N, C-alpha and C positions, 0 to 999 in steps of 0.2 A: 693848594700851596702853604696854607699856614701849617697842615701837617709834613709837608717836606722840609720847610724851614726849620721846624723842630727837629727832625731828624737829623739835618744838617749840623745844628749847632750841636745838639749830643755828638756827634762823630769829630766833631773839631775839640769838643772838649775832653773827648777821651784822649786824642792827640797832645793835647796840651798837656794832661795830667800824666802821660806817659813819658813825656819828656821829648817827644819827638818834633822833628820838624820836615817838612814836605816841599817838594817844588811846587809851584801853582799847577802844572800838570799834573802831578801825582795826585794833587788834592783833588782834581775834576774826577779823576779816574775812581779814586776812593769814594766820594759823594754819588757817583753814579752806580755804586754795589748797592745790593739789599744790606741794611741794618746788620745784620747779623753777619754777613759775610766781611761787611767792613770791620765789625769788631774782630771777627777772626784773624784778619789780615793784620791789625793793630796789635793784638795779642804775639802773633809767630815775630812780628819785628822786635816787640819787648821782649821776647825769649832768644833773641837771635844777638852774637856779638856784633860788633863791627860799627860802622859809621850812622849815627842818627840824624842824618838828613838823606830824605828818601826821594827816590826821582821815579820818573814813571815807569821806567825798565824796571826799578825794583818792585814796585808795585805788582806791575804785570807778571813778573817771575814768582811773586808769592802765590798770586791767584793760580796759575797755572799747577802748581804742585799740589801732590795730593793730599786732600783734607784730613786732619787727624779726626781718629775717631772720637765720637760723643756718644754717651752714654743713651741707649735704647731700650724701650719699654718692652720687657718679654714677659707676655702673659701665660701664666702656668695653666697645661693642658689638665684637663678634666680625668683623663684616664691614660691607660697605655696606649690604647688607641686612639689617641686625638693627636694632633697635628705637633709639630716640633716648636718648642717655645725659642727656639734659636733663629734669628734671622738669616736668609741668605748671605752668603758673604761674611758672615760674623760668626760662624761656628769655629771652636777652638781645632787646632790641628790636633792628630792622633797623639796620645802621649801618655805616659804613665798613669795610674789612676793615682788617687791621694794616698789608698790603703798600700800601694807600692813604695810610696817615698815617706822616709822617715820624718817624724817632726822635727822642726828647726824653729825654737821658739827661745828667743831672750829676753828678759827683762832688762832695760836701759833706766826706768826709772819709775819707782814706786812711792807714791808718799808716805805710805802704812807705817813703816818703822822711822820715817822722816821727821815727823809731825811731835813739836813740844813746844808750849808756849805758856806763858801766865797771864797774856790779856793784859798788861800793863801799859801804862801811858808809854812810858820807854820802850816798851816793843813794838807797840805801832810807828814809833819814830825809828827804828833802826830797819822796820820790815820797808820803810818806804825809802830809805837809806839804800838799802839792797837791791829794791827795784830799780831803783835812779842809775847804780853803780852797774849792776848786769846790763841795763839797755844801753848804756853808755859805752859800755865796752863793745857792745856790738855795732854801734855809728863807727867806734876808735879802728877795729877791724878792717872797715871799708878804705879802700882806695881812693876813694873822692873825698873824704871827710879829713881835713887836715887843719891844722889853724885854730883849733878849737880855743874859744877865750870863756872866762867865768862873769858870771854877772857883774862882779865887783870891778871887773876891768873894763867894763862897756864905756863909762865916761871917757876914756883916752884912748878909744880906739874909734875911727869912724867907718870902715869895713869890718864887720864883727859876724863870728860864725858861734851861734851860741847853744850847747844841748841842756835841755830843761824840763821839769816835770810840768805839764799845762795845771795850774791852780785854778783858772778862770778864763770864760768866754764870755764876752759881751759885744754887741751890735751895736752900731751907729748908725743914724739917720741919714748918712751920706752913702750907706750899703757897704762899708768899710767895717771891720773888725777889731777889738782889741782884746789879746789875751795875756794874760800875766804868767810868766816864764820862771818857774823857780830851778835852781840848782843848790849845791851844798853850801854856797856862799851868800844866797840872796835871792832877791825877786825883781824883775824888770818888766815892763811893760812894752808891748812888740804889736805895733799896727800894722794890722792887715790891711793893704788895700785891696779897692773892689776888684781889680783883675787877678788877683789870688785868692777870692772867699769862694769860687768853685771848688778850688783845690783844698782849702779850709774847712768845708763843709766835713770833711772827714774827720776833723779833732774831734776828741770826746777829753773830759775832764778825768786827770790822773796819767795818762797819756805820757810817754815821755818822749819827745821830738826834737830836730835839730831846724834850727831858723838861720838863715843868710840873710844879713840885712845890711841897713847903715844905720849907725848912732849917732843922734845929734846932743847925747850927753841926756836928754831928758826921757828919751824912749829910742825904741828902735823899730825902723821902718821896715818890714820884712820884703826880700826879693824872692824868697823861696821858703817852702816847706819840705822837710825830709822826714819820713818815717823811718824806723829799722828795718823793715819790711823782707823780703825774702829776694834771695840775689836772683838777678835776670837770669844767671847762668847756671839754676842749680839743676841739676840733673838727677831724674830719682833711680835708686837703689834697685837692682831687679833681681827675680829670682832666676835660678838656670833653668827651670821646668815649668810650664803653666799650668802653676800649682793656683787654686783658686782659695779665695777668703770670702765668707758674707758677712756682711754687716747688718746687724739691728739694733733698734734700740726700744724701750718705752712699752716692753710689753705689759706690764700692770697685771702681772699673775694676780689675784684675788679678788678683781673687779668684776661686777660683773658685766661692764662692758668690754670686757677682755673678750677679743674675737676668736674663740675657738675653731671655729670651720677653718678660718685662712692661715691659723698656725698651724693645726693638724695638716693641712695640704702642702704646708713649707716640709713640714716634717717627712711626709709621705714622698717629696720628691728629693730631700735628701738623701733619702732611705733606695732612691733609684725606685720606688714604684709607682711614681705618677709621670706620666709622659710618654713618647716615642724613643726609640734607640737613641735619637740625637740627645734629646732632653734627659735622659739618664746618663748617658755619657758626660754631660757637663755637669751635672750633680757628682760623679765618682770624682772629680777632679776636684772638688770640693773637701780644703785640709782644715780650715780655720772657721769657727762661728764667733764673730765678735760682737758681744752685747753691750751699747753703750750707755747703762743706767737706766732708773728706774724699771728694777727686774719687777718687782712687787708694788702693789697700789698702795701699802702701806694703811697707817691708821690715822685719823686726822691732820690730814694735810691740808685740805681746803673745809669750807663750810658743807654740813649736812653728807659728809662723806660717806657715814655708815649706810647710809640708806642704798649706795651703790655696790657694797660688800658682800661677795658671798662668805667671806670668813672675817670677823673682827681680830684677828689673832696674828701678829707676825710670823711666829714662827708655822703656823699652819699655811700661811701664804706661800712661805718658801718651799713647804712641803707639796704645795701644787705646782709652783715652778719646777722642783724638782722632777715629777711625775712626767711633765711634759719633755723636762731637756735630756731626759735619760732615754728618750727616742733618737736622740742626736748618733749617727754612727758612732761607733768605738774608736774609728780612726780619724774622726775630726776632732781638734781639741777647739774645746769653748772657753772664751777667755771674756771675764763680765766684771764692770765696773760700778759702783754704786749710783744714784741720783739721789734725787732731793727726797722721794718716795722712798726710798730704802733705808734699812735699820741701821743709820752710823747718823753722826754729827752732820749740820747742816752747813756748818761753814768751810768754806773751801779754803786749802784743799781736804779732801775728804777721806780718809783711811779706809780700807776693804771692809766690806759688811764681817762683824764679827762670828765668829764660828757659832756662838750662843743662839743665834738667830738663824743663821743660815747653814747650820748643820748640813741639812738634805743636799745643797749645793756641792758642798766641800765633799761628800760622801762618794758623788757620782763623777768627783774629776775635775769640775768647773776651775779653771784658773782663777780666782779670785784677786784682783788688784785694787787699786785706792783710784781716787779721780783729781787731776789727770792721770793717766798711763802712757808710759813712752816704751814700746817694744819693738822686738825685731822677728819677725817673721820670715825664714826662707830670705834673709839678707833684706827683707824691704821693712823701712822704719815707720812704724803707725804711732799716731799720737792721738790717744783715744781721751774725750773729755764728754761729760754728759752736757753740759753748756747752758747751766743757768743764767748767766750773764749775758746770753745774745737777746734776751727782751731788754737789758739796760742797753748795749748796742743798737736795737731796732728804734728803740724810743729816741735815742740821743740823736740818731740819723735820719730818720724819718724811712727807715727801710720797710718796705713791705712786708708783711707776716709770711707771704707765700713764696718768699723766695731766702729761706735760711742760710742758704749759702753764699749770699750776699752777706751776711752778719759776720759769717766763718772767716771770709778774706779780710775783711778789717779787723778782725784778732790776728790774722796772720801778718797784714800789714805794719801793725803796730807790736808786733811780737809779744803779747802778753793777752792771756785769755781772759782776765776781768778787770780789765781798765777802769772802769767806772767802780769808785768806792763810794759805800753809803746803802745800795740798793740789795745786791747780792753779798750775804755775810761772809766775811774773807777773815781768815784768823792769821793775828800777826807773826808767822813763823819766822824764826831766824833768816832762813834763806828763802825769798820769794820763790816757791816751787810753781807760780804759774807765768812765769816767763818762758818764752819759747825759745831757749837758747841752741836747740837743737833744730835745723829745717826737719819735719817730719818729710816722707815720700807720699803719705796718705792721714789726711786729717780727719776724725771723723767723731761725729756728735748728735745726739738726739734733743730731746727736751721740749722741743717746739712740735712734737706730732706733725710735724710737716716734711716731706720728701724733698730733697734739693742737691743738684752736683755740679761741680764745675771744675774744672783745672785751671790752679792759679800759678802762674810760672814754676811749671813743674809738678806743683803738689795735687794730687787729688784730693779733691775737696768732696766730701760726702756727710749729708744729713739723713739719717735712716729712716725719718718718721716712727712709727708706733705700729703696735698691734691692739690698740685700745680703740673703741667706735667714741664717737664724741658724748662727751657726759654733760651733765645738765650744767656744771660749772662752766664749763667749755663753751657752752652754747651759748651762754650770759655772758660771757667774756667776748662771744664774737669768733669764737676760734673754730676755723671749720678743716679737722686732721684730714691725713690723706694715710690711711692706714693699709697695712699687708702688701706694702711695697717695699721690700727691703733692695740692697743693692749688693751685688758681687762683683769681685775683681780679679782680673787675671795677674797676678803678681809678677808675670813675667815680662808681659806688652803694655799692662795697664787698661786692655781693654774692659768697660764697665757699662752694665745692665742695670736696669731697675726691671726685678722682679715683678711678679703680681700674681697675688693669691687669692684676689677678691671673688675670683668668677664661681659660680655653682659646682 
């Protein structure tokens, strides 16, 4: 009974956080479902326009509809004679192969040529002003955000609606919370009553949020908290043909822990040399390979790293990377961004890895972009970000490290890639390039070395894990990676599968 009660509480909390109301009979139907199906139904309602008061009939209709495709695990076969890696019913329809389709790639945003700051105090002040203004504009474009007032006007209004940056978060003994909300005019204290604390647990320092509430002149009592978030009605752009993109990250070439055998199997599969006819057919539809940073292991990144390096010279590590990646078929476009182990500055945003260090990758035609990068492939818009701030998000919100996609969703909710200032190095650029102004169709990260995938309001969220085995440092930190399991996405219908190249 205790477990059932906890499941019911979580389901009710999901409904409340989604802003949904249900009739008593509809609630009975939802609570009778398996937890995963209940969450799926709630997500369907959130993605649907119309009334937010659900009847029993509404719920039953949603249950009866065909369930959306979820990511499936796809085990890579050992040889051409091995079984198909495509589960029954999920194989793509016969179509043009990637070799027959022209490349369709366009850079939407690359920070490499947009970076330039002195790092002065004024630069930091202007940086946070720009963050505030950009995120405020996202609120003001929404139809449900009207009548915004400034902090300096709070004392003269009973019902208030404020947009501000979260400067401080504290908890009271009563179970309520108090936040300090700052805009360009000043700071106001906001009391978050206990009935809103479940929602407020998603708050992080330096996020820009909207608070609706009542002012008594001294402080504001919140009735609601609103994040910039992804619109409910976001519909992803789609390719005309079922062209595939594969997402990998954290290869760490140059490390003794780099998993060469699984990566070789991956390359052989891309080349059409591994698996039966169906498996090779899937590989032939791969047009893009996206690498989400930490291409090489670097030098001096963590204590005693030199003991786990094949070679202690950055250029040589990129030569190793190029020797592997030159085996990617010539019709597959490879796109790569840097991570914290790569040969570029540590502060975000990062420029592309300079040619002086990674010339071998440039020579084999890898498209080298900065971090984050926003690009378009066959009409589908991809936000690729290595993901260093995911650690900050997981710590701030107590998210289990086995679920990186949950932390990524929090970045989408707040529409910012590095909301918490102070841990992850940030460069005070004139324009905050970490604001997620454009809604992507695919959001890809790495960094955490753990796989995860979800669909959030029409955005395909992917953390592609790693091709590096557990290091001594990771073992000491209690991190268990999930290597050799990248994701593949059909750009036409957003079929997603997790590949598996860890077998013998």
